N, C-alpha and C positions, 0 to 999 in steps of 0.2 A: 504493500500500500504506500509506503514512503517513496518508493521509486516512482510510482505512478504520480504521486503528488509533486515530486520534483519535476517530472516532465510537464505537468500542467503549469507549474510555476514558470518554467522556461518558455513554454508556449506563449504565456501571457507577456512575459518580458520581451520576447522576440517581436510580438505584435506591436508593442508600444515603443520599441527601440531602447528601452531602459537597460537591456542586457549589455549594451555597448557603452553605457555611461562611464564605467571605470576601465574598460578594456577596449583595445582597438580591434580585437579579433576574437571570435567565438567559434568553437567546434563542439558540436553535440551530436548525438545519435538519435534518430527517430525510428521507432519500431512500427513497421507497417505489416499488416496481414495480407499475404498474397497466396491464393489457393490453399487456405488453411495453414499456411506456414508464416511464422514470424520472421520478417526480413529487416535487418538493421541497415539503415541508409544514413550516411553522415550528412550533416547540414553545416555549412560553413558560411559565416558572415564576417565582413571586414569593413571597417571605416575607410573612406577614401579621401584623399585631397581633392579639392574641386577640379583641378586640371585632370586628375585621373578619371574622375566621374565623367567629365566632358569627353575625354579621349576614348574611353572604353565604349561608350554609346556609339560614337562615330565609327570606331573601328569595327564593331559588330555589324553596323549597318553596311559598311563598305564590303565586308566579307559576305553578308547575306545577298547583296545585290551584284556581287562579282566584280566590283570596282577594285577590290584587293583580293589577293590569293594568299592562303596560308595552308601549308601542307599538313599542319598538325590538327587543325580544327575545321569543322564544317558547321556553319550556322544555318540550321534547317528552318527556323522560324524567327521572326522579328516582329514583336507586337508592342504597340504603344497605347496604353490606356489614356483616356482623356485627362484624368488627374487622380490623385490619391483618394479624392472623395467621390469620383465618378468612374467606375470601372469600365465604362463603355469604350469601345475601340475606336481609335482615330488614326488616320495616316500620319507618319512621322513628319515633324516639322523640321525641314532641312534648310540650311543657309550656307553660303560660301564662307569658309574660314579665313579668307584673306587673299593676298596676291598670288599665292600658290594654288588657289582654286580648290583646296581640300574642302570636302563637304562636312558639315557639323550637324549633329542632332541636338535640338534644344529641348526635347520632351523631358519632363521631370521623372518619368518612369519608363523603363524598357524591360520587357520580358522576352527571353530567347530560349530556344531549344538548341542544344549544341551536341554534336557528335565528337567525342574526344577519346582517343585510345580504345576505339571500338565499343564505347558505351555512351549512353544518352544521358545528358544532364539538362536541368533547368537552371538558368542563370538570370537573375534580375539585377538591374542597376537602377537605383532610385534615390530621391532626396526625401528627407523626413524632417518635419518640424518637431522640435523637442523642447520641452520646458525644462530649464535648468535654474532652479531657484526663482528669482524674480524676472529672469530673462528668458527669451525664446531664441533658439538657434536652429540653424539648418544643418542637418547631418547628411553626409553622402555615404551610401552603403552599397556594397555588392554582396549578393546572397546566392550561394551555389548549393544545389542538392542533386543527388543522383536520381535518375528517373527509372532505374531498373536495378535488380540485384547485382552486386559486385561493382557498382559504379562508385568506386571509392577514391577517385582521383580529383575530387572537387577542389582541394587546396592547390594542387599542382596546376589545375586548369585556371584558377584565379590568378596565381602568380604569373603564369605564362601570358595570360591575356593582358594583365596590367603592363608588363614589360613590352609586349608587342605593340600595344596601343600607343605607348609613349614613343617607341622607336619609329613608328610610322605616322606620327602626328605632325602638326604644323611646326613643332619645335625643331624638327630635323633641319640642319644646316642654317639655323637662325642664331641670333645673338641673344643669350639669356642672362639675366641678372638674378642670382640666387642668394637669398638671405635666410638664415635660420634664427629662430627666437630661442629663448631660454628653455622652452619645452621641446626643442628640436623640431618644431613645425617648420615647414619650408614655404617660402614665398618665392614664386617664379614670375618674372616679368620679361616680356619680349621687348628688346631694344632695337630701334631702327638703325640702319647703317648711316643715316644722315650725319650724325655728329662725328663720325670717323672718316668720312670721305676725303677730307683734306689732309689726312695723315699719310705722308709718303716717305718711303725709305730714303729717297734722294734728299729730303730735307732734314735728315738725321745726321748730326755731325759727330761721328764716332770713328775710331780707328778701323782700317780695312778688315782686320781679323774679326772684329765684332760684326761688321756689316756682312761679311761672308757667311758667318754663322746664321745670321737672320735670313739671308737669302736661302741657305740650305734648309732651315726650318720651314720656310714657306714652300719650298719645292717638295719637301717630304710630305707635307699636307696635301699638296696638289696631286702628287703621284702615289698617294697612300694605297690605292688599289693594287699597285704593282709592288711597292716596297713592303707594306704591311708592318711597319715598325714606327713607333712614336718616338718623340724626343722630349727631354725634360731639361729646362734651362733655369738656373738661378742667376738673376741679375742683381749685382751689388754696386752700390755707389751712393754718394750723398744726394740729398734732394736737389732736383734741377739738372742732374747730369744726363737725363734722357731715358730713364728706366720706364716710367709710365708711358712716355711717348712710344717706346718700343711696343708695349702692350697694345696701344691704340693702332699702331702701324700694322702689327700682325692681325688684329681684328679686321682692319680694312682689306688687307691683302688676301686673307683666307675666308672672307665672307662668302657664304653659299658653297664653300668647299669642305666645310666642317661645321659641326655644332659648337659654337663658342660660348663658354660658360664663364661669366664674370662672378666670382665669389666675393662676398663681403660680409662684414659683421662677425657674428659668432659662428664659426665654421665647424660643422660636423663633417670631418674629412671622410669618414666611412660612408655616410649617406651621400656626400658629394661625389665620391669616386664611383659608388654603385650607380648613381644616376647617370654619370657621364659614360659609364660602360655600356649603356643602352644605345649609344650612338657610335658610329664608326665612320670616320674618326671624330673625336671630340678634342677641343682645346680648352683646358682649364687655365684661367688666369687669376692669380691671387696676388694682389698688391700688399706690400708690408707684411710678409708672411711671418716676420719676427714677432709681430704683435699677437699672433695666434698662439705662440707657445714659448718664445724666447729661447735661451740656451740653458744648459744645466747650471751654469753659474749665475745667470740672470733670469731664472725660470719664472714666467708668469703662470705656466701650467705644465707640470711634468706629464700629466695625463694627456694633455693635448699634443705634446711632442711625441710621446710613445704611440699615440693613435695615428699621427701623421706618418711616422716612420713605417709602422706596420702596413698602413694602407698604401703608402708609396711603393713598398716592396710587392704588395699583392695585386693591386689594381692597374698599375700604370706600365705594365710590361710591354705591351704591344700596341693596343688600339687607341691609347690616349696620349695627347701632348700636354705638356705642362709648362707654363711660364710663371715663375714666382719672383717677386722682387723684395729686396731688403735694403734699408738705408745703411745698415752696419752689419758686415759679415760676422763680426764677433758675437752678434746677438743670435745667430743661428748655430745650433749645436753642431759639434764636429761630426757626430754620427750622421746628421742630416746632410753634411757636405761631402761625405766620403764618396769616392768614385763608385758608380753603379746606381746610386740613388738619384743623382743628377748626371746627365750626360755631359754637361758643361757648366762651369761657373764663369760668368762674364763680368769683369770688373769695369765699371764705368768711371773713368777718371775725369779730372778737370781739363778744360779745353786750353789750347795754346793760342798765340796771337793769330796764326793763320786761320784757325777755326772761328775766331771772333769775327774776322772780316767776312768769312763765308756766310755766317749767320746774318750779319748786317745786310749784305747784298741780297740775301734770299728773302729779306723782310721789307725791303724798300727799293723802288726804282729811282728814288730822288738822289741824283748825283751829289747835290749840295750836302745832303745828310751823310752820305757815304764819306765825303771828304773830311767830315768832322772827326772821324775816327783815325787820328794820326798816330804816330809811333808812341808819343807820350801817353795818350789815352789808352792805347793797347797795353803798354807796360803797367799802367795803373791797374787795369783790369786783371792782368796776370798776377800782379802782386796781391790783389784782393781775392784772387781765385774765384772770380765770378763765374756763374754757371750759365748755360745757354738760355734757360728760361728767364733769367734776369736780363740778359741782353735783348731778347725779343721784346720784353716789356719796356726796356729803355728806348728802343726804336719807336715803339708805339707812343711813348710819352713825348718824344721829339716831334713826331708828326702833329700831335695835339698842340704843343707849345708853338710850333712854327705857324700853325693856322690861327691860333688865338692871339698870339703876340708876335707879329712880324718883325718888330724891332728888337726882340729879345736876343741877347748874346747866347747862342746855343752852346758854344764851347764851355762857357761858365756854367750853364745849366747842366751839362753832362757831368762836370766835376762835382758840382753840388749834389746832384741827384745820386751819382755813384756813391758819394760819401754817406749821406743820410739814409738813403734807401737801402744800400748794402748793409749798413750798420743795423737798420731796423729789421731787415730780414734775417740776418745771420749772427750778429754779435751775441744777442741774448741767448740764442739757441746753443751757441758754443760754450758760453760761460755759465749759464743757469740750468739748461735742460740736461746736457750731457748725452749719454748714449741711450736714446729712445728711438723708436721706429717711425718717427714722423718728423 
């Protein structure tokens, strides 16, 4: 009698969604009588991220209609009720998911019948309004059950379907910004190419050996189908030496050739690398990686470092590319820097006088402004060890001053600006902040 009561209790909690209040996944067995025999059929339920909910529905529709092909599963039926309150059947509501033309299903409930591993399953994807204290929230759920004896692979079917739906979604070959919160929930946003289009390798002033490595990185992404090997680079150097610009250049050069994942905030590396492994190839870009874990001597999080090293060894062998940046190589643990975990560590150093003139000429066609940068000014910059980003900003300021104040002595302005602005940007950082990752 107790066992029967427990089943009844579970049935009730399944119906109102409360069984998933404290758990993200539920596996129970339902006893069904077939031809006077008691048959045990597993029931699997799992909470979904919104994008998973969106993608699974659309992938199932694409398989059912023949738009997509999958050798592992056959979607025999695809049914869309009107709503959770009205079980009547309505045709799917379909819209185009963007410039790639992928079709998306916007219905809040989808019921399917699927043939998987020679057994039949019923799989539903739906949203559910749930009361949580004083608040109401929407929960996204996938529910899978066997439709015949020995249909015991519901969990495997759900896992496979989630991965395949993401792999074949609109995320493929897009730029994605990923952020995790303190509860390890993930927020994924698609980023357009617009803000990266002006980032060109020819406008990056770095030694030829670094430029050659970046050329090779881009070529490996483009020829990945032939090479089938990823690369992992750690970029080291003070702020303004070009590391972030490299990330933006790679994003521009490799757009639509790989799924580009920009990680920020609190990074769960295991989840990040698992997600990236759904795409082939994928490029993971992590700025200021030292802020994620530090070193053993300056550890912000020893657990974060161990997690990073383990996932770096396990997930990034072949199909993933990685670009990580740090402002201070000493902040990254020696174990993370050893050969094999990164294919190359590229040091971004300060520029010389020749680089300064190249930057000036690449940022203005005004010959009068170019002439202002004489030998004395260049020596001053080299003494102050100004970085490229500072010089680009200085050229912009000169353009503004020349337009607003035509009679202004621009040579004096350069000297004054170089003094107070450089001190404002860098002196306090060197004397007060010390070794931190920004």
